[in-house]
C-alpha positions in Angstrom: 17.2 8.0 -24.8 16.5 4.5 -26.2 15.0 1.7 -24.3 18.3 0.0 -23.5 19.7 3.2 -22.0 16.5 3.7 -20.0 16.8 0.2 -18.6 20.4 0.6 -17.7 19.8 4.0 -16.1 16.9 2.6 -14.0 19.2 -0.2 -12.9 21.6 2.4 -11.6 18.8 4.4 -9.9 19.0 7.3 -12.3 15.9 9.5 -11.7 15.8 10.8 -15.3 15.7 7.3 -16.6 13.0 6.4 -14.2 11.0 9.4 -15.2 11.4 8.5 -18.9 10.2 4.9 -18.3 7.2 6.2 -16.3 6.3 8.7 -19.1 6.6 6.0 -21.7 4.3 3.5 -20.0 2.2 5.3 -17.4 -0.8 6.3 -19.6 -1.3 2.8 -21.0 -0.7 1.2 -17.6 -3.2 3.6 -16.0 -5.8 2.4 -18.4 -5.1 -1.2 -17.3 -5.4 -0.1 -13.6 -8.8 1.4 -14.3 -10.0 -2.0 -15.5 -9.2 -3.5 -12.1 -10.0 -0.6 -9.8 -13.3 0.6 -8.5 -12.5 4.3 -9.1 -9.7 6.6 -10.4 -8.2 7.1 -7.0 -7.7 3.3 -6.6 -6.3 3.1 -10.1 -3.7 5.8 -9.2 -2.7 3.9 -6.1 -2.3 0.7 -8.1 -0.2 2.6 -10.7 2.0 4.1 -8.1 2.5 0.8 -6.2 3.2 -1.0 -9.5 5.8 1.5 -10.7 7.6 1.3 -7.3 7.8 -2.5 -7.9 9.0 -1.9 -11.4 11.8 0.3 -10.3 12.7 -1.9 -7.3 12.8 -5.0 -9.5 14.2 -3.6 -12.8 17.4 -5.5 -12.3 15.4 -8.7 -12.9 14.5 -7.7 -16.4 16.8 -9.7 -18.6 15.8 -8.3 -22.0 13.9 -11.4 -23.1 10.6 -10.1 -24.3 9.3 -6.6 -24.4 9.8 -4.2 -21.6 6.2 -3.1 -21.9 5.0 -6.6 -21.4 7.2 -7.0 -18.3 5.9 -3.7 -16.8 2.3 -4.7 -17.7 2.7 -8.0 -15.8 3.9 -6.2 -12.7 1.0 -3.7 -12.9 -1.6 -6.4 -13.4 -0.2 -8.5 -10.5 -0.2 -5.4 -8.3 -3.9 -4.7 -9.3 -4.8 -8.3 -8.5 -3.1 -8.1 -5.1 
């Protein structure tokens, strides 16, 4: 599945597309979460909340810029909150 197919699938609520997006970005995003969290459990919570926001707001991604940057911004904002 290419990135455009993953995005379209996520916009339609397709679980396989959501899983693919999560697998593609979760490891790197977890590292970012660790930088903001006091321990691994908090980092996992941030990651989970962040991806919920990603899936809920994927319809707002317009393709300008990289998907990874958009996901990262949501994860960082979630960590800061």
